[in-house]
N, C-alpha and C positions, 0 to 999 in steps of 0.2 A: 461159334458154333454156330451162327447161321451159317456162313462159308462154307463150313467144314461140310455141313450138311447136303446143300446145293454143289457142291465138288462131287460128293457121295451119291449124286443122282437121285435121290429120295423124290417120290413122285406124290404130287396132293391131288386135289379132286380136280385143279385145272389140268397142267395141267395147260407169208406178205406178200396180185392185188387188182384188181383192176373193175372189168365190169361184171356185172351180175349174170353169174353162168349161167348157160341157155340150159331148161329145167326147173333152174330156182325159182322162176316168177310164180307171182300166187296163181294166176289166170292164164290160162293161153288163148289164143285167137287165129280165126281163121282168115285168109286173105279178103276177105270183105266183110269184115268186121265182127262177124259173130264170133262165140262163145267156141273154142273148141271143144271137141266128146274125144275121150281117150277110153277105150275099154282095156282092161291090164291081161297080158299075156298071155302066153299058156307058160313065156321062160321069167315071167315076175319071179316067182318063189326061186329059181336056179340065180337070179341076181339077188336077191333079198341074200340067200342065204353066203352068196360072196362077199356081200357085204359086212355083212355080220363074222366072218371068218376073217375078214381083211381086218376090221376095227379091232377084232380080237388079237389079232397078230403086230396090232401096228402099224400096218400100211396104208397110213391115214391119208391120203393124197387117191390110192386105189380105193378105198371102201368111200371117199366122197363121189367118186364117178361114176360109181354104182347106185350110191346113191341118188344123185344128178340122172342118170340114166333111169329110175325107177317114176321121178318125178316129173320126166319127159311121157311119162305113161299116167298119170296121176297128179297132174299140177295144183290139186287140191288138196293134197294131203300132210296134214302141219306137221307131223312125228316124222315122217321123210323127209322135210324140209330143215326140222331140229336135229335131226340126224346128219346132216349134211352140215348145217350149219356147225357141229360140235367135229366131225371130223377135218375139217377145214381147220377149225381153231388147232386142235389138236396139230396138227400139218403145219402151223405156222403163218395164214392166209387171212391173219387178223381183221384189216382192212375189208379183203374179200365178205366176210363171214358177219362183220358189223354193216357193211350194207345191205347184208338177205334180210339180216334181223330188224333193219329199222323200217324194211318195205313188208315184214312180216307186222310189228309194230300196227303200221300204220292201215292192216287192212284188218287184223283180227281185234287191235286196242293191246292197252298195255297192263298185260297180264303177270302175274308173277311170273311165269314158265318161260315168257319171253324175256322178261326182262333180268333174271338170273341170267339166262342164255348171252344175253348183252352184257351183263355187269361182267361176266366171265371171261367173255372176249375183251373186254377191256382189260380189265387185270390181267390176262394173257400177253397182252400188249405194249405194260406197265405204265400203266395211263389208270393210277389208281383214284386220281382227284374225279376221273369222271365214272371208275367201275363200283366205286364204295357208296356213292351216292345213290346209282341205280339198285344196286343191292340192299341199301337197305330201304329205296322203294319198296321192290319186289318182297321183302320183309314185314313188310305192313300193312301186306294185303289180305284178305283172306285167305285165297286159296296157296300161300306162300307155304311147302314144304319144308323137309330137312336139307334137304339140299340147297336151297335159297341159302338156310342157314350158317351151312358149312362152307359155303363159296365166299360168304362174308369173312365168315371166319380165316380164309384161309387170306383175304386180301387186306385183312388188320394183321394179319401176320406179317405180310410185305413190309407191310407199315413199322413192325415193332412193336405193333399197338395191343400187346399181349394181353392185359387185362379185359380190351373189346373183342379181343378174339376167343376170349374162354368164359368170356357170356354168350357170344352166337354158337359157339360148338355146345354150353349147356343145352341154349333152347333146341339146339335142331336133335339132340339125343332126346328132350324130353317128346320129340316127334316121332323119333326112330331110336326106341332104344337100343343098348348094344349091336347099333349099328356099326361093323368096322371100318369101314371107310371115314366113316364121323372119329371113331377113335384112333385112326391111323392118326388124320390132320392135327384131332388133339396134341395129341403124344409128339409131333413135331412140332406141335407150339410150347409143348414145355420144354423141351429140349433145347430151343432157341431160345428161352427165358431163361435158361440155367437150371431147370428141374430136371434131371438126368433119370434120379430115380422113380421121378412122378412118371415120365416118358417112357420107363419101362414098364412100369405096372401098369403104365394105359393098354400099351402095345399088348400085354401078354392078355388084357381080357379081349382085345379085338381079335387075336390068334385061336382064343379056343372058339368063335363062332366059325359054324363049316363053309362062313359066305367068305373067310378073310380068304383074301387075294396074295397071290403070291411074294407080292413089294410088300405086303403088311408083315411076312416073317422074316424079308430083307431085309427091313424097317429095323426088328426086334436086334435084329442079328449084328449091325450098325451099330442100336445102341449098347450093347452088350458085350461088342469092342471098345468102345469108346471108354465103357467102364472098367476094362483090367479085361474082362471074362473072354479070353481068345478059346479057349474050350466050349464055352456056349456058343459063341458067335459061328466058330467052324460048324457046329454041329447043325444050325439051323440055317446055314451059307449054303447048306447038299441039298436044301429040302427044297424039291420042285424045278431044279436048276438043273441043264446041260452040267458034263465032269468040265468040258474047257473052263466055264464062266463062274460053276461053284468056286475052283482051283482059283482065278483070279481075283474071285471076292474072298477066298479065304487067305488069299495073299496080301491083300489090302488091311482086311481085321487084323492078322497079326501084326503088321504094321501099326493100327493102330492102337492097339493092345500094349504093344510094347512102350507108348507114351513119346516118341520122335515125334 
């Protein structure tokens, strides 16, 4: 089941390297060694919009380039640095984003936010022996958020430790009830552990939320196909997808529903 879910391209909330990119440094200096000051330019809102659009379209390298450009203008902006790290991780540049995160942690301390991002990067790089302890450290801090526990659940799922994954998702839902991203990850965990009916029920709760992403709907379609409900899978497969992609998904769901 776990291999089949991976083959189908199911996405969770996690989803290669060199030196720290220019603009990702925590501080900048002039030639005389004094701190440089930079004022946001009138182009910054346009660059920020371009970064958000690129990320929304899964163009993660392009988004990272835009965030890097913004950081050259505002090198002390932690939100921009985290956004750069996130997009580098999604693009597969794990060693690079880990280097940046370690520099940020050295500057700002071992906050839950930064440790969570570091844990995600280790998990993304298939280093569970490093990622899980880091995420557990992040989860134990007072400023831990639902995202921390959800990421920890994903890490446990990768290890096949479904009971601990369930505990992590339960804690995440206590902090953010009915969050479709958490419910989606919980459903994937249930499916991988063999509870397909439970996964479908959980995804049903997720798609009831207005903020549910198209991926959640497609995951529900996949689960229905695995249970043999090709009609239900096809109906959901055509929701919010281009016709060509929907046709491809429908063909795949029919194959799954047939039991071949």
